[in-house]
C-alpha positions in Angstrom: 72.7 4.9 16.1 69.2 4.1 17.9 66.1 6.3 17.6 63.8 6.3 20.7 60.5 8.2 21.4 58.5 8.5 24.3 55.0 6.8 24.2 51.7 8.4 25.1 49.8 6.6 27.7 46.7 5.0 26.4 43.5 6.6 27.8 40.3 4.5 28.5 37.3 5.3 26.4 34.5 6.7 28.3 32.1 4.4 30.0 29.1 5.7 28.0 30.9 5.3 24.5 30.6 1.4 24.8 26.8 1.8 25.3 26.3 4.6 22.5 27.4 2.5 19.7 25.0 -0.5 20.4 22.1 2.0 21.0 22.8 3.7 17.8 23.0 0.5 15.7 19.6 -0.6 17.5 17.8 2.6 16.5 19.1 2.3 13.0 18.2 -1.4 12.8 14.6 -0.6 14.1 14.2 2.4 11.8 15.1 0.1 8.8 12.9 -2.6 9.7 9.9 -0.3 10.4 10.6 1.4 7.1 10.7 -1.9 5.2 7.6 -3.2 6.9 5.7 0.2 6.1 6.7 0.0 2.6 5.8 -3.6 2.2 2.3 -3.1 3.9 1.6 -0.2 1.6 2.5 -2.0 -1.5 0.5 -5.0 -0.4 -2.7 -3.2 0.8 -2.6 -0.2 -1.6 -0.8 -1.0 -4.8 -1.2 -4.9 -5.1 -5.1 -4.8 -5.3 -4.8 -2.3 -8.1 -2.4 -4.3 -10.4 -2.7 -7.9 -9.2 -6.6 -7.9 -8.8 -6.8 -9.4 -5.3 -8.9 -7.8 -2.5 -7.8 -7.4 1.2 -10.2 -7.0 4.3 -9.5 -7.2 7.9 -11.2 -9.8 10.1 -12.8 -8.1 13.0 -14.2 -11.2 14.8 -13.2 -14.6 15.7 -16.1 -16.3 13.8 -13.6 -18.0 11.5 -11.1 -19.1 14.0 -8.8 -20.8 14.1 -8.4 -20.5 10.2 -8.9 -16.8 10.3 -8.6 -15.0 13.6 -9.5 -11.5 14.6 -6.9 -8.9 13.3 -5.8 -11.0 10.4 -6.0 -9.6 7.0 -8.0 -11.8 4.6 -6.8 -11.9 0.8 -9.6 -12.8 -1.7 -9.9 -13.0 -5.3 -12.7 -12.2 -7.6 -14.3 -15.6 -8.8 -17.0 -16.1 -11.3 -20.2 -17.0 -9.3 -20.7 -19.9 -11.6 -17.4 -21.4 -10.3 -18.5 -21.1 -6.7 -19.0 -24.3 -4.7 -20.1 -25.4 -1.2 -17.2 -25.1 1.3 -15.7 -22.0 -0.2 -15.0 -19.0 2.1 -16.5 -15.7 0.6 -16.3 -12.1 1.4 -19.6 -10.4 0.7 -22.1 -7.8 2.0 -24.8 -9.3 4.3 -28.2 -8.6 3.3 -29.5 -7.4 6.7 -28.9 -4.8 9.3 -26.1 -2.5 8.2 -25.1 -4.7 5.2 -21.6 -5.0 6.6 -18.8 -7.1 4.9 -18.7 -10.6 6.2 -16.1 -13.5 5.6 -18.0 -16.8 5.9 -18.0 -20.2 4.6 -20.7 -21.2 2.1 -22.7 -24.2 3.5 -25.6 -23.9 1.0 -25.4 -22.9 -2.5 -28.5 -22.5 -5.0 -27.7 -21.2 -8.5 -30.4 -19.0 -10.0 -31.6 -18.8 -13.7 -30.1 -15.4 -14.1 -26.6 -16.3 -13.4 -26.7 -15.2 -9.7 -26.7 -17.5 -6.9 -28.2 -17.7 -3.4 -26.1 -18.9 -0.5 -26.2 -19.6 3.1 -23.0 -19.2 5.1 -21.5 -20.0 8.5 -18.6 -18.9 10.7 -16.3 -22.0 11.4 -16.3 -21.1 14.9 -20.0 -20.3 15.3 -22.5 -22.9 16.6 -25.1 -22.3 13.9 -25.5 -20.9 10.4 -26.0 -17.3 9.7 -29.7 -16.2 10.0 -30.1 -15.1 6.5 -29.6 -16.1 2.9 -27.7 -13.9 0.5 -28.3 -13.6 -3.2 -24.9 -12.6 -4.9 -25.5 -10.2 -7.7 -23.1 -9.5 -10.4 -20.7 -12.1 -12.0 -18.0 -12.5 -9.5 -17.8 -13.0 -5.8 -14.6 -12.5 -3.7 -13.3 -16.0 -2.6 -10.6 -16.3 0.2 -7.2 -17.4 -1.0 -4.9 -16.5 1.9 -4.5 -15.0 5.2 -2.0 -12.7 6.6 -1.9 -13.1 10.4 -1.8 -10.1 12.7 -1.4 -7.5 9.8 -4.7 -5.9 10.6 -3.9 -5.7 14.3 -0.6 -3.9 13.5 -2.3 -1.4 11.3 -4.9 -0.6 13.9 -2.3 -0.2 16.6 -0.1 2.1 14.4 -3.4 4.3 14.0 -3.6 4.7 17.7 -3.0 8.3 18.9 -0.5 7.2 21.4 1.4 5.3 19.0 1.5 7.9 16.4 2.6 10.4 18.9 5.4 8.0 20.0 6.7 7.6 16.4 6.3 11.4 15.5 8.1 12.7 18.5 10.0 9.7 20.0 12.3 8.8 17.1 13.4 12.5 16.5 14.0 12.9 20.3 16.3 9.7 20.2 18.3 11.1 17.3 18.8 14.3 18.8 19.9 13.1 22.1 22.4 10.8 20.3 23.7 13.6 18.3 24.1 15.9 21.5 25.7 13.0 23.3 28.2 12.5 20.4 29.1 16.1 20.3 29.5 16.3 24.1 31.8 13.2 23.9 34.0 14.8 21.2 34.8 17.9 23.5 36.7 16.1 26.2 38.2 13.8 23.7 39.6 16.6 21.5 40.9 18.4 24.5 42.7 15.3 25.8 44.3 14.7 22.4 45.7 18.0 22.6 47.2 17.5 25.9 48.6 14.2 24.9 50.2 15.9 21.9 51.9 18.5 24.1 53.4 15.7 26.3 55.0 13.7 23.5 58.8 13.9 24.0 60.9 14.7 20.8 62.6 12.1 19.2 66.2 11.5 20.2 69.0 10.0 18.3 71.7 8.3 20.3 75.0 6.6 18.9 
């Protein structure tokens, strides 16, 4: 006795289905990467300085290129002024104009009797020394220990209104489109599955 059954013809998947899965994976991967980068940047810039004692600042000019370029984040550590030496790169407030924060190399160092020090600095990419001398007050000065390339540029870019708008509305819009596409795909597939079920011939037994 042999049992036979009619087979349902295989139906090809819709053309858009092949593209939907890679697109969904791409969106998920991009979202995961952005989340990890955002969390890491937050920990590095906001939490790390509080618990690990280092300081961060964004280089706004190319005066220290090629070692530190515009848009790089400078990592510095408070160091005793008594340990400061010529050639160190320090981050300090300049004593003129708007007293902005500057990151330049020490080219002249004069210790003072009260424990402070007077320095002259220069940007590596500049032709001449800075036109001022600065007296470092207190007991410490921030000395350069490392550089994170492009991080400052990325942070500034994320603060741009157009970028914020894209992240705020673009990502949800993509997810909604994917969800609607998935629901739309399910309708015809379910109907086709029902028709195929109706067309299946009953099993016959032959002797």
